[in-house]
MARNUVO-245906 format. One record per residue: residue number from 0; residue in one letter; x, y, z of N, C-alpha, C in turn. Coordinates in steps of 0.02 Angstrom, whole numbers, plus 50000, padded with zeros to 5 digits. Layout:
residues N
    i  aa    n.X    n.Y    n.Z   ca.X   ca.Y   ca.Z    c.X    c.Y    c.Z
  NUM   a      X      Y      Z      X      Y      Z      X      Y      Z
...
//
This chain:
residues 368
    i  aa    n.X    n.Y    n.Z   ca.X   ca.Y   ca.Z    c.X    c.Y    c.Z
    0   x  49212  51143  53547  49249  51102  53502  49274  51120  53437
    1   x  49328  51112  53410  49361  51127  53345  49392  51067  53297
    2   x  49338  51098  53244  49354  51046  53175  49405  51045  53142
    3   x  49428  50999  53133  49512  51007  53090  49480  51015  53001
    4   x  49490  51079  52966  49460  51070  52912  49519  51048  52848
    5   x  49556  51013  52862  49586  50966  52817  49557  50915  52794
    6   x  49522  50899  52729  49502  50836  52706  49511  50772  52752
    7   x  49481  50722  52776  49530  50667  52780  49549  50613  52726
    8   x  49588  50576  52727  49632  50555  52707  49586  50469  52701
    9   x  49560  50475  52674  49514  50405  52693  49540  50322  52675
   10   x  49585  50327  52598  49601  50269  52589  49690  50291  52574
   11   x  49742  50307  52616  49793  50322  52608  49833  50265  52547
   12   x  49814  50211  52565  49857  50179  52519  49830  50161  52467
   13   x  49766  50190  52427  49770  50196  52366  49782  50263  52314
   14   x  49835  50295  52364  49857  50360  52339  49909  50341  52267
   15   x  49890  50366  52224  49937  50349  52144  49991  50349  52154
   16   x  50043  50304  52123  50109  50311  52126  50110  50273  52046
   17   x  50178  50274  52041  50213  50288  51970  50170  50192  51944
   18   x  50186  50145  51980  50169  50071  51952  50092  50081  51940
   19   x  50041  50102  51979  49981  50108  51952  49961  50138  51898
   20   x  50009  50202  51875  49988  50265  51835  49993  50207  51772
   21   x  50057  50159  51765  50070  50135  51716  50044  50072  51702
   22   x  50014  50055  51764  49940  50009  51742  49880  50047  51714
   23   x  49868  50097  51720  49796  50112  51715  49809  50138  51649
   24   x  49863  50173  51609  49907  50180  51563  49894  50121  51514
   25   x  49913  50070  51528  49919  49996  51486  49856  49980  51477
   26   x  49798  49982  51551  49717  49970  51516  49680  50030  51482
   27   x  49708  50088  51480  49686  50123  51431  49717  50097  51338
   28   x  49765  50092  51356  49787  50072  51295  49757  50015  51266
   29   x  49733  49951  51320  49709  49918  51283  49663  49924  51247
   30   x  49596  49980  51292  49541  49990  51278  49541  50023  51209
   31   x  49583  50069  51200  49600  50085  51123  49597  50053  51068
   32   x  49642  49998  51095  49666  49946  51055  49601  49892  51030
   33   x  49555  49872  51083  49462  49833  51061  49463  49891  51030
   34   x  49444  49958  51044  49404  49998  50992  49438  49987  50910
   35   x  49512  49977  50917  49515  49991  50854  49487  49934  50801
   36   x  49516  49872  50837  49498  49799  50819  49415  49807  50778
   37   x  49363  49848  50846  49304  49854  50836  49276  49882  50767
   38   x  49329  49947  50770  49314  49996  50722  49333  49938  50644
   39   x  49400  49931  50654  49409  49904  50578  49361  49832  50561
   40   x  49340  49811  50605  49289  49744  50614  49212  49773  50575
   41   x  49177  49824  50606  49124  49861  50569  49137  49878  50511
   42   x  49214  49904  50483  49213  49931  50407  49218  49871  50361
   43   x  49257  49793  50397  49268  49758  50345  49186  49734  50310
   44   x  49207  49687  50243  49136  49667  50224  49109  49585  50244
   45   x  49147  49580  50298  49141  49509  50306  49172  49468  50363
   46   x  49159  49421  50391  49217  49387  50443  49212  49309  50399
   47   x  49299  49326  50354  49320  49252  50354  49325  49193  50405
   48   x  49351  49225  50456  49358  49166  50505  49303  49129  50547
   49   x  49248  49184  50560  49193  49151  50588  49136  49163  50546
   50   x  49134  49167  50486  49056  49195  50457  49005  49147  50480
   51   x  48964  49196  50499  48889  49188  50520  48913  49147  50580
   52   x  48950  49135  50625  48953  49097  50690  48937  49144  50757
   53   x  48926  49127  50810  48891  49151  50844  48957  49201  50885
   54   x  48925  49268  50884  48953  49340  50920  49006  49304  50951
   55   x  48980  49263  51004  49035  49258  51059  49121  49239  51034
   56   x  49100  49199  50990  49178  49174  50958  49220  49236  50928
   57   x  49180  49269  50891  49203  49330  50862  49232  49382  50929
   58   x  49208  49379  50962  49210  49445  51021  49277  49402  51059
   59   x  49276  49345  51055  49335  49311  51095  49405  49322  51041
   60   x  49396  49304  50985  49455  49321  50933  49466  49409  50939
   61   x  49423  49438  50939  49442  49509  50943  49477  49533  50993
   62   x  49448  49505  51066  49490  49503  51113  49583  49478  51111
   63   x  49582  49437  51098  49648  49394  51081  49694  49447  51055
   64   x  49662  49466  51000  49702  49512  50937  49722  49575  50966
   65   x  49646  49608  51017  49701  49657  51029  49730  49667  51096
   66   x  49728  49608  51147  49791  49585  51214  49846  49582  51137
   67   x  49862  49554  51078  49908  49521  51061  49945  49619  51037
   68   x  49907  49653  51014  49923  49716  50984  49961  49753  51037
   69   x  49933  49744  51110  49971  49777  51159  50008  49745  51200
   70   x  50037  49692  51183  50088  49661  51229  50151  49693  51218
   71   x  50194  49685  51235  50275  49699  51218  50263  49767  51249
   72   x  50288  49808  51182  50299  49895  51165  50242  49902  51135
   73   x  50184  49862  51147  50125  49897  51134  50102  49914  51077
   74   x  50071  49980  51077  50060  50023  51021  50105  50099  51012
   75   x  50135  50110  51094  50169  50186  51075  50136  50234  51115
   76   x  50068  50211  51133  50016  50261  51184  50017  50249  51265
   77   x  50049  50210  51292  50027  50192  51347  50094  50240  51376
   78   x  50165  50246  51362  50185  50302  51395  50180  50354  51395
   79   x  50145  50371  51343  50103  50449  51316  50045  50475  51381
   80   x  49998  50412  51408  49966  50416  51429  49983  50421  51484
   81   x  50049  50362  51504  50070  50384  51581  50100  50446  51598
   82   x  50132  50472  51555  50167  50547  51578  50118  50607  51596
   83   x  50057  50581  51543  49998  50643  51555  49968  50625  51645
   84   x  49949  50577  51636  49914  50532  51711  49946  50557  51775
   85   x  50010  50558  51765  50088  50560  51809  50077  50654  51828
   86   x  50073  50673  51773  50085  50732  51779  50012  50769  51815
   87   x  49967  50735  51812  49889  50760  51829  49891  50727  51907
   88   x  49921  50701  51938  49932  50650  51978  49969  50682  52023
   89   x  50032  50736  52002  50074  50773  52048  50133  50714  52046
   90   x  50150  50660  52016  50195  50617  51996  50254  50644  51957
   91   x  50298  50639  51982  50362  50655  51937  50394  50587  51921
   92   x  50346  50565  51868  50368  50492  51844  50426  50496  51760
   93   x  50428  50578  51758  50474  50593  51698  50514  50625  51715
   94   x  50540  50619  51768  50592  50683  51782  50565  50749  51758
   95   x  50512  50767  51757  50517  50837  51755  50499  50846  51698
   96   x  50508  50807  51620  50524  50836  51565  50437  50831  51536
   97   x  50425  50895  51514  50348  50897  51486  50324  50882  51417
   98   x  50268  50847  51420  50233  50834  51392  50245  50858  51308
   99   x  50260  50846  51247  50281  50867  51183  50210  50860  51157
  100   x  50169  50937  51157  50112  50914  51117  50107  50958  51065
  101   x  50148  50976  51027  50168  51007  50962  50132  50957  50905
  102   x  50104  50984  50862  50091  50946  50799  50163  50962  50757
  103   x  50174  50893  50721  50216  50897  50690  50234  50955  50632
  104   x  50275  50998  50640  50296  51019  50595  50310  51015  50524
  105   x  50334  50957  50506  50361  50923  50432  50305  50919  50396
  106   x  50344  50929  50339  50280  50924  50292  50239  50862  50280
  107   x  50171  50864  50279  50127  50796  50267  50052  50839  50311
  108   x  50025  50763  50325  49949  50791  50345  49947  50810  50419
  109   x  49901  50855  50435  49873  50857  50503  49870  50811  50562
  110   x  49850  50788  50623  49860  50719  50643  49774  50711  50627
  111   x  49744  50752  50620  49651  50757  50611  49652  50712  50548
  112   x  49705  50762  50486  49699  50725  50432  49718  50656  50399
  113   x  49764  50631  50457  49790  50576  50448  49745  50534  50481
  114   x  49703  50539  50532  49660  50510  50566  49592  50494  50518
  115   x  49587  50548  50489  49541  50521  50437  49551  50484  50375
  116   x  49590  50503  50338  49647  50452  50315  49630  50380  50318
  117   x  49667  50371  50387  49692  50318  50428  49614  50270  50421
  118   x  49548  50314  50454  49495  50283  50443  49463  50252  50382
  119   x  49472  50295  50330  49450  50287  50272  49497  50214  50248
  120   x  49538  50222  50261  49588  50167  50211  49579  50108  50240
  121   x  49587  50101  50327  49537  50033  50349  49495  49987  50329
  122   x  49452  50031  50301  49370  49987  50270  49404  49983  50188
  123   x  49437  50030  50153  49429  50022  50096  49504  49984  50051
  124   x  49543  49964  50113  49623  49940  50105  49657  49991  50042
  125   x  49673  50036  50039  49682  50071  49982  49744  50115  49984
  126   x  49770  50130  50046  49811  50166  50079  49872  50132  50061
  127   x  49920  50176  50030  49997  50126  50049  50036  50130  50095
  128   x  50072  50097  50109  50088  50070  50161  50145  50109  50199
  129   x  50172  50155  50145  50236  50198  50193  50181  50272  50221
  130   x  50113  50271  50180  50078  50334  50188  50034  50312  50261
  131   x  50024  50245  50257  49985  50224  50345  50028  50216  50394
  132   x  50094  50207  50376  50140  50203  50423  50153  50279  50446
  133   x  50148  50318  50416  50146  50392  50424  50087  50423  50454
  134   x  50046  50391  50444  49980  50423  50470  49973  50383  50561
  135   x  49982  50329  50555  49976  50316  50633  50030  50346  50665
  136   x  50107  50369  50642  50148  50394  50693  50100  50468  50699
  137   x  50077  50506  50638  50040  50553  50678  49990  50545  50725
  138   x  49960  50488  50700  49890  50467  50758  49905  50477  50830
  139   x  49964  50444  50829  49989  50426  50891  50040  50488  50930
  140   x  50088  50528  50898  50114  50574  50892  50176  50551  50902
  141   x  50202  50499  50873  50269  50481  50861  50292  50516  50816
  142   x  50371  50515  50844  50419  50529  50790  50455  50501  50728
  143   x  50401  50427  50715  50444  50377  50682  50497  50348  50708
  144   x  50534  50305  50656  50608  50262  50690  50577  50209  50732
  145   x  50613  50197  50783  50593  50121  50809  50530  50116  50853
  146   x  50503  50170  50875  50451  50182  50886  50386  50150  50863
  147   x  50401  50148  50817  50332  50124  50769  50357  50053  50713
  148   x  50430  50052  50710  50446  50011  50660  50435  49946  50675
  149   x  50427  49920  50744  50412  49858  50743  50345  49833  50792
  150   x  50311  49919  50782  50238  49897  50823  50201  49822  50816
  151   x  50180  49791  50840  50117  49747  50826  50055  49781  50775
  152   x  50044  49846  50787  49993  49884  50770  50017  49895  50679
  153   x  50078  49921  50689  50107  49932  50625  50106  49896  50572
  154   x  50129  49831  50597  50117  49763  50560  50053  49744  50538
  155   x  50014  49748  50602  49947  49723  50553  49906  49778  50515
  156   x  49916  49813  50531  49892  49895  50473  49914  49889  50413
  157   x  49976  49873  50405  50005  49858  50353  49975  49799  50311
  158   x  49994  49722  50360  49931  49684  50311  49864  49698  50298
  159   x  49836  49725  50340  49749  49748  50314  49751  49795  50267
  160   x  49809  49854  50264  49806  49890  50197  49834  49881  50176
  161   x  49900  49844  50142  49913  49839  50102  49920  49834  50013
  162   x  49901  49870  49992  49862  49861  49914  49911  49847  49886
  163   x  49906  49838  49820  49942  49807  49762  49990  49863  49745
  164   x  49956  49924  49745  49968  49993  49730  50034  50013  49725
  165   x  50071  50049  49695  50109  50097  49705  50169  50130  49708
  166   x  50177  50180  49673  50234  50212  49659  50251  50223  49737
  167   x  50224  50242  49781  50211  50239  49838  50238  50169  49851
  168   x  50237  50113  49813  50272  50045  49819  50230  50006  49882
  169   x  50171  49975  49876  50161  49908  49903  50164  49851  49893
  170   x  50185  49834  49845  50207  49790  49822  50256  49735  49873
  171   x  50296  49773  49909  50319  49711  49941  50289  49671  50004
  172   x  50229  49711  50002  50172  49697  50057  50126  49639  50027
  173   x  50119  49646  49965  50099  49577  49936  50127  49521  49934
  174   x  50091  49474  49947  50119  49407  49955  50151  49359  49888
  175   x  50187  49330  49864  50230  49324  49827  50153  49266  49798
  176   x  50159  49291  49729  50088  49240  49688  50040  49278  49694
  177   x  50027  49318  49737  49954  49372  49731  49936  49377  49668
  178   x  49951  49417  49653  49926  49420  49569  49940  49369  49524
  179   x  49954  49328  49522  49951  49275  49500  49907  49230  49514
  180   x  49883  49224  49573  49823  49205  49596  49754  49227  49575
  181   x  49772  49300  49582  49698  49345  49568  49687  49343  49490
  182   x  49741  49319  49448  49748  49320  49376  49703  49270  49354
  183   x  49701  49211  49391  49682  49135  49365  49596  49161  49391
  184   x  49587  49215  49418  49507  49239  49446  49452  49248  49371
  185   x  49515  49259  49325  49492  49300  49256  49480  49238  49203
  186   x  49437  49264  49163  49455  49218  49100  49506  49223  49058
  187   x  49561  49182  49035  49629  49202  49000  49643  49252  48958
  188   x  49596  49260  48929  49615  49321  48887  49574  49405  48881
  189   x  49544  49391  48959  49525  49450  48968  49561  49509  48993
  190   x  49550  49572  48993  49600  49630  49001  49632  49628  49081
  191   x  49567  49599  49121  49590  49579  49189  49651  49533  49204
  192   x  49635  49484  49155  49697  49436  49168  49752  49463  49144
  193   x  49757  49510  49106  49810  49541  49080  49850  49582  49124
  194   x  49796  49626  49142  49840  49664  49207  49873  49625  49258
  195   x  49833  49587  49290  49866  49554  49330  49929  49511  49330
  196   x  49927  49468  49258  49978  49421  49229  50032  49484  49256
  197   x  50032  49537  49239  50092  49578  49228  50111  49622  49278
  198   x  50053  49612  49347  50062  49653  49385  50150  49656  49428
  199   x  50165  49608  49443  50212  49585  49482  50269  49613  49444
  200   x  50274  49614  49376  50350  49646  49345  50329  49705  49349
  201   x  50271  49741  49320  50254  49819  49343  50268  49843  49386
  202   x  50257  49816  49447  50287  49828  49524  50350  49865  49529
  203   x  50395  49801  49507  50456  49798  49519  50495  49860  49462
  204   x  50490  49874  49398  50500  49928  49365  50482  49990  49364
  205   x  50407  49984  49417  50380  50056  49438  50452  50082  49502
  206   x  50453  50037  49555  50498  50052  49593  50566  50061  49567
  207   x  50592  50064  49532  50663  50063  49493  50646  50140  49452
  208   x  50587  50145  49433  50575  50181  49397  50580  50282  49450
  209   x  50523  50246  49491  50506  50295  49525  50443  50325  49506
  210   x  50405  50278  49474  50329  50290  49457  50270  50260  49479
  211   x  50222  50257  49451  50166  50225  49470  50153  50160  49426
  212   x  50158  50123  49440  50145  50038  49412  50082  50035  49370
  213   x  50035  50077  49368  49982  50085  49341  49985  50112  49274
  214   x  50018  50160  49288  50048  50201  49202  50097  50142  49179
  215   x  50133  50093  49203  50164  50042  49150  50095  50014  49123
  216   x  50071  49977  49165  50014  49928  49142  49967  49954  49087
  217   x  49949  50011  49109  49913  50048  49049  49947  50051  48983
  218   x  50018  50069  48996  50033  50078  48932  50051  50019  48893
  219   x  50066  49982  48930  50083  49905  48906  50011  49862  48889
  220   x  49945  49888  48894  49907  49879  48878  49864  49922  48826
  221   x  49894  49987  48825  49865  50011  48743  49929  49994  48682
  222   x  49974  49980  48710  50036  49947  48646  50021  49871  48627
  223   x  49990  49823  48680  49979  49765  48667  49884  49761  48639
  224   x  49873  49797  48658  49784  49775  48650  49765  49738  48718
  225   x  49776  49739  48767  49779  49702  48815  49790  49636  48810
  226   x  49861  49644  48788  49890  49555  48781  49868  49519  48700
  227   x  49812  49556  48678  49767  49509  48625  49823  49531  48546
  228   x  49854  49571  48544  49886  49591  48480  49946  49618  48496
  229   x  49982  49563  48528  50051  49545  48551  50096  49559  48485
  230   x  50158  49592  48474  50214  49583  48398  50216  49511  48408
  231   x  50211  49485  48331  50222  49406  48341  50312  49397  48303
  232   x  50338  49345  48335  50402  49338  48299  50403  49322  48209
  233   x  50438  49339  48179  50449  49325  48117  50418  49248  48103
  234   x  50453  49203  48160  50458  49125  48165  50398  49103  48200
  235   x  50352  49135  48219  50304  49118  48266  50315  49120  48328
  236   x  50252  49147  48356  50251  49170  48444  50270  49229  48455
  237   x  50243  49248  48518  50242  49310  48519  50327  49332  48555
  238   x  50320  49409  48537  50406  49436  48544  50398  49459  48614
  239   x  50356  49458  48651  50345  49486  48723  50376  49564  48714
  240   x  50358  49618  48678  50369  49670  48670  50307  49702  48702
  241   x  50300  49728  48746  50241  49761  48804  50239  49832  48775
  242   x  50290  49860  48755  50297  49945  48761  50323  49959  48681
  243   x  50296  49918  48634  50315  49938  48561  50383  49983  48540
  244   x  50423  49948  48577  50503  49973  48569  50518  49970  48498
  245   x  50537  50005  48470  50560  49980  48390  50638  49961  48419
  246   x  50670  49913  48334  50738  49910  48350  50798  49948  48345
  247   x  50790  49999  48333  50823  50041  48335  50904  50033  48380
  248   x  50957  50011  48344  51013  50009  48385  51007  49955  48449
  249   x  50971  49915  48414  50959  49847  48456  50990  49785  48395
  250   x  51034  49757  48457  51068  49694  48422  51039  49625  48433
  251   x  50985  49624  48460  50964  49553  48491  50896  49543  48441
  252   x  50871  49490  48459  50805  49470  48397  50764  49516  48396
  253   x  50732  49529  48310  50692  49560  48287  50652  49549  48272
  254   x  50598  49568  48272  50510  49551  48246  50489  49595  48190
  255   x  50457  49579  48132  50434  49631  48071  50373  49632  48095
  256   x  50358  49687  48079  50260  49699  48089  50241  49763  48056
  257   x  50177  49773  48065  50149  49815  48021  50125  49877  48093
  258   x  50133  49928  48088  50115  49979  48141  50078  50021  48122
  259   x  50041  50078  48168  50028  50139  48146  50069  50180  48158
  260   x  50070  50238  48120  50103  50292  48122  50052  50353  48116
  261   x  50084  50402  48161  50047  50473  48136  50094  50524  48110
  262   x  50074  50563  48068  50124  50638  48043  50055  50682  48020
  263   x  50074  50753  48070  50044  50787  48037  49957  50788  48077
  264   x  49955  50718  48112  49894  50728  48126  49856  50663  48103
  265   x  49875  50664  48036  49849  50614  47994  49886  50510  48017
  266   x  49853  50478  48012  49878  50408  48023  49877  50359  47970
  267   x  49929  50330  47968  49955  50290  47915  49990  50228  47945
  268   x  50001  50170  47898  50010  50097  47915  50094  50102  47880
  269   x  50122  50070  47932  50205  50068  47904  50221  49981  47924
  270   x  50275  49972  47905  50318  49897  47918  50379  49930  47957
  271   x  50376  49904  48034  50448  49914  48051  50466  49851  48097
  272   x  50537  49850  48108  50546  49814  48155  50559  49813  48247
  273   x  50532  49765  48281  50534  49782  48342  50570  49740  48385
  274   x  50598  49746  48441  50637  49713  48472  50591  49658  48516
  275   x  50640  49602  48507  50586  49534  48517  50622  49510  48586
  276   x  50582  49496  48634  50626  49481  48701  50590  49382  48724
  277   x  50625  49351  48759  50619  49282  48780  50572  49284  48847
  278   x  50542  49341  48867  50506  49352  48912  50478  49413  48943
  279   x  50410  49433  48971  50388  49497  48961  50430  49545  49045
  280   x  50461  49488  49082  50502  49512  49133  50570  49562  49090
  281   x  50593  49543  49021  50660  49554  49001  50611  49626  48979
  282   x  50559  49613  48934  50524  49677  48899  50523  49744  48955
  283   x  50516  49708  49024  50503  49789  49080  50579  49785  49084
  284   x  50627  49743  49095  50690  49760  49118  50728  49827  49059
  285   x  50705  49807  48997  50731  49836  48927  50690  49906  48928
  286   x  50625  49918  48933  50582  49971  48960  50641  50027  49015
  287   x  50661  49998  49070  50674  50012  49129  50740  50047  49096
  288   x  50783  49982  49081  50838  50038  49032  50836  50092  48999
  289   x  50812  50100  48959  50790  50131  48890  50763  50208  48918
  290   x  50721  50222  48987  50698  50287  49003  50744  50308  49047
  291   x  50782  50261  49077  50840  50277  49141  50891  50310  49093
  292   x  50906  50286  49042  50971  50296  48992  50966  50353  48928
  293   x  50893  50363  48939  50878  50410  48870  50872  50477  48900
  294   x  50902  50550  48904  50906  50590  48929  50833  50638  48923
  295   x  50808  50609  48858  50737  50658  48829  50670  50636  48898
  296   x  50698  50572  48939  50618  50539  48949  50627  50563  49039
  297   x  50680  50616  49050  50704  50638  49114  50641  50659  49156
  298   x  50592  50690  49109  50555  50730  49135  50501  50696  49151
  299   x  50486  50620  49108  50447  50580  49137  50454  50535  49206
  300   x  50510  50530  49231  50532  50492  49267  50516  50544  49348
  301   x  50513  50624  49324  50516  50658  49377  50449  50666  49412
  302   x  50404  50637  49356  50332  50628  49372  50295  50595  49435
  303   x  50338  50561  49473  50313  50495  49530  50254  50460  49494
  304   x  50211  50477  49561  50155  50441  49535  50094  50484  49514
  305   x  50118  50524  49477  50072  50564  49428  50065  50514  49388
  306   x  50012  50485  49348  49998  50447  49294  50006  50503  49233
  307   x  49952  50569  49241  49937  50588  49191  50015  50646  49166
  308   x  50058  50651  49229  50113  50711  49202  50174  50647  49174
  309   x  50162  50571  49193  50209  50538  49164  50192  50512  49097
  310   x  50131  50516  49073  50105  50526  49006  50133  50547  48970
  311   x  50104  50622  48989  50113  50675  48954  50165  50682  48916
  312   x  50247  50697  48978  50305  50680  48965  50339  50637  48917
  313   x  50308  50574  48906  50329  50516  48861  50301  50546  48810
  314   x  50247  50565  48787  50218  50600  48715  50258  50643  48701
  315   x  50250  50700  48756  50312  50775  48716  50376  50753  48722
  316   x  50410  50691  48735  50495  50668  48717  50478  50631  48671
  317   x  50422  50605  48609  50424  50568  48559  50418  50506  48573
  318   x  50389  50459  48626  50384  50389  48637  50352  50367  48582
  319   x  50291  50416  48576  50238  50383  48520  50202  50462  48475
  320   x  50211  50425  48407  50162  50488  48378  50103  50492  48381
  321   x  50049  50451  48404  49996  50468  48411  49965  50525  48448
  322   x  49944  50589  48450  49921  50628  48475  49884  50632  48529
  323   x  49839  50567  48560  49795  50552  48595  49832  50483  48648
  324   x  49899  50484  48635  49931  50442  48677  49925  50463  48764
  325   x  49939  50514  48764  49937  50531  48852  49878  50522  48883
  326   x  49837  50519  48848  49759  50528  48847  49745  50462  48867
  327   x  49769  50419  48814  49741  50360  48817  49765  50309  48882
  328   x  49823  50329  48883  49864  50279  48951  49841  50314  49015
  329   x  49821  50396  49022  49781  50429  49084  49699  50380  49096
  330   x  49687  50354  49046  49618  50359  49052  49621  50276  49047
  331   x  49652  50222  49033  49652  50169  49055  49679  50136  49125
  332   x  49733  50183  49146  49756  50177  49190  49711  50192  49256
  333   x  49664  50238  49254  49614  50252  49309  49539  50215  49280
  334   x  49554  50199  49239  49468  50154  49210  49459  50101  49261
  335   x  49401  50064  49241  49376  50008  49258  49403  49959  49277
  336   x  49452  49943  49213  49466  49869  49196  49521  49866  49256
  337   x  49573  49914  49250  49637  49926  49293  49604  49909  49373
  338   x  49567  49924  49374  49527  49939  49449  49496  49874  49476
  339   x  49466  49836  49434  49434  49763  49449  49490  49724  49465
  340   x  49565  49722  49434  49614  49693  49418  49657  49701  49499
  341   x  49638  49766  49526  49693  49801  49576  49632  49770  49643
  342   x  49568  49756  49620  49544  49741  49678  49541  49666  49687
  343   x  49550  49631  49649  49546  49555  49651  49640  49554  49678
  344   x  49667  49570  49651  49749  49562  49691  49739  49577  49761
  345   x  49715  49630  49777  49720  49661  49846  49663  49610  49895
  346   x  49617  49587  49854  49571  49537  49900  49626  49491  49884
  347   x  49650  49450  49855  49689  49382  49867  49751  49401  49923
  348   x  49774  49471  49929  49812  49485  49968  49801  49471  50049
  349   x  49763  49495  50038  49705  49530  50103  49693  49456  50149
  350   x  49660  49409  50104  49663  49347  50135  49694  49311  50126
  351   x  49760  49294  50092  49830  49269  50130  49854  49307  50192
  352   x  49841  49367  50203  49886  49415  50264  49816  49400  50348
  353   x  49764  49398  50308  49708  49379  50362  49725  49309  50394
  354   x  49731  49273  50328  49752  49202  50374  49803  49170  50404
  355   x  49863  49211  50387  49911  49208  50426  49911  49248  50487
  356   x  49882  49299  50494  49872  49344  50559  49817  49298  50615
  357   x  49783  49267  50575  49736  49214  50621  49766  49141  50647
  358   x  49818  49126  50602  49842  49085  50636  49908  49071  50670
  359   x  49939  49150  50678  49975  49191  50744  49934  49193  50783
  360   x  49868  49222  50774  49842  49233  50841  49821  49172  50876
  361   x  49789  49102  50831  49778  49071  50877  49819  49024  50892
  362   x  49861  49022  50865  49921  48979  50903  49957  49026  50963
  363   x  49958  49085  50966  49971  49113  51028  49919  49099  51072
  364   x  49846  49105  51058  49809  49094  51124  49804  49022  51135
  365   x  49811  48956  51093  49837  48895  51110  49894  48888  51166
  366   x  49959  48942  51156  50010  48952  51190  49992  48970  51258
  367   x  49946  48997  51279  49920  49038  51325  49876  48992  51381
//
């Protein structure tokens, strides 16, 4: 009796094909989305939608969120998984084009570093939106562009991570009125209230100048004593001069007041005229014009998001005579007062984004 040594095909109908590979890839992507939502949940400070409620309801909500993330184009991982599975199964689902596993050679973090930064940002909500997008592209192996532009994951992460910060400009991700609502959480004359009250204008000016908004807030805080010692108009009322700009070459309204200047390291008191504005927004706009139009401040504008370099360049250019001007701005920008205000703004933004996301997911759940 001769025995055939070839393996028996017990279930020929279950042989892998392109459709099954794609289905499996979708399932794996869905599993990744559920793990992602779970890790974000574990890293959060609490559940605002189901506080102290049954775990079952929260799990149901998370499952719906993961399903929404992988609907349509999904996260962009399924096509990559499908190509890998097809190649391992001997299916030519990609026209024989090999999977590109090279690490992106463009300047920037590696995939491992991006993943670590992304994981940290998910809990701290402190990564700029552009950096978060870049990290996600690196983790997923995307080259950027259309693949990630409209991804539900990108939108979710932008909402969750959008900090109020930045030269890197995260302001666009902060809902309108978030800074004003955060300001209302502090006492009217507190330093934190001052920071939050001018944050929107500082962000707009920082975007135009290409610098960190914290530097502008810190400079305004230094010049006005956290808004408590603002220059007063001759007829009474605030001159809204947040940056101590004098009236040299100014044809608008003026305000005369006493000020401190340094000569040879010695402080002395003088009387000088300063520009007066109708609003803090006008003060920011004039400050932007001054820095952009005066060649001596160009080095300051080249500092980008480096607060210390920006402040030191202003001092070197003669913006102020105080020998400790740059050090004071840097200390304020990185100090606890500004951080508390930033955390309050981020909290308001996160609650607003979380409420909108929950409403959208609940609406999608009820339509199913």
